[in-house]
C-alpha positions as MATLAB code, in Angstrom:
seq = 'MTRQLRVNPIACSGHGLCAELLPELITLDEWGYPLLVDQPVPAGLAGRARRAVRDCPALALLLSEPSGASAEIQSQLRRTAQARARH';
ca = [
      78.307  188.409  -43.757;
      79.999  188.303  -47.160;
      82.572  185.537  -47.473;
      84.901  184.610  -50.285;
      86.644  181.336  -51.037;
      90.424  181.329  -51.011;
      92.930  178.584  -51.678;
      96.387  178.204  -50.216;
      98.322  177.146  -53.335;
     101.226  175.842  -51.270;
      99.047  173.506  -49.225;
      96.811  172.382  -52.107;
      97.567  168.890  -53.421;
      95.100  168.961  -56.309;
      92.704  166.304  -54.987;
      89.770  168.065  -56.703;
      87.209  167.303  -53.996;
      86.362  170.991  -53.645;
      85.253  171.189  -57.288;
      83.101  168.090  -56.852;
      81.403  169.608  -53.812;
      81.001  173.130  -55.200;
      81.142  173.154  -59.020;
      79.252  176.454  -59.173;
      82.259  178.279  -57.715;
      85.253  176.001  -58.280;
      86.630  174.470  -61.469;
      89.876  172.592  -61.949;
      92.794  173.467  -64.160;
      94.436  170.894  -66.439;
      96.518  169.524  -63.519;
      93.560  169.214  -61.129;
      94.195  172.343  -59.073;
      91.251  174.580  -58.159;
      90.326  177.773  -59.962;
      88.005  179.887  -57.830;
      85.527  182.461  -59.052;
      86.470  185.951  -57.923;
      83.201  186.825  -56.220;
      81.617  186.461  -52.798;
      79.932  183.168  -52.008;
      76.177  183.533  -52.583;
      74.061  182.944  -49.474;
      72.426  179.919  -51.079;
      75.810  178.207  -51.476;
      77.282  179.144  -48.080;
      76.589  175.754  -46.490;
      78.151  173.871  -49.376;
      81.133  176.230  -49.337;
      81.660  175.522  -45.623;
      81.493  171.789  -46.349;
      84.085  172.093  -49.132;
      86.398  173.951  -46.730;
      85.843  171.396  -43.964;
      86.332  168.375  -46.242;
      89.455  169.586  -48.064;
      92.002  166.770  -47.519;
      94.924  169.210  -47.659;
      93.257  171.918  -45.516;
      94.025  174.318  -48.359;
      90.593  175.875  -48.842;
      89.190  178.615  -46.631;
      86.366  181.098  -46.391;
      87.366  184.622  -45.507;
      86.011  188.112  -45.475;
      87.359  189.931  -48.540;
      88.838  192.748  -46.447;
      90.525  190.406  -43.941;
      91.966  187.953  -46.412;
      95.598  188.481  -45.441;
      95.085  187.720  -41.747;
      92.804  184.794  -42.568;
      95.337  183.282  -44.956;
      98.048  183.570  -42.313;
      95.770  181.821  -39.830;
      95.048  179.053  -42.352;
      98.761  178.617  -43.027;
      99.387  178.167  -39.292;
      96.561  175.594  -38.993;
      97.899  173.702  -42.015;
     101.413  173.615  -40.570;
     100.083  172.423  -37.195;
      97.966  169.718  -38.817;
     100.889  168.453  -40.870;
     103.166  168.440  -37.830;
     100.748  166.069  -36.077;
     100.994  163.482  -38.895;
];
């Protein structure tokens, strides 16, 4: 299944961990916020991409199917809001 990395710019705090874990697909801008390549995640990097998503301290990174990005982003926004409400 083809997956693509997405970032929720509202949730992102610019920690930069994602770029450390997956420099092949993520660079940082001058303020430390992620810049993602606009291409599907190669199969050989899928495990590392999942780890970057899982380890994001702000829960701002997600993997989605390119065609279902809108629904996936909405789901991620809900999870982020729920996680923040618990803290």
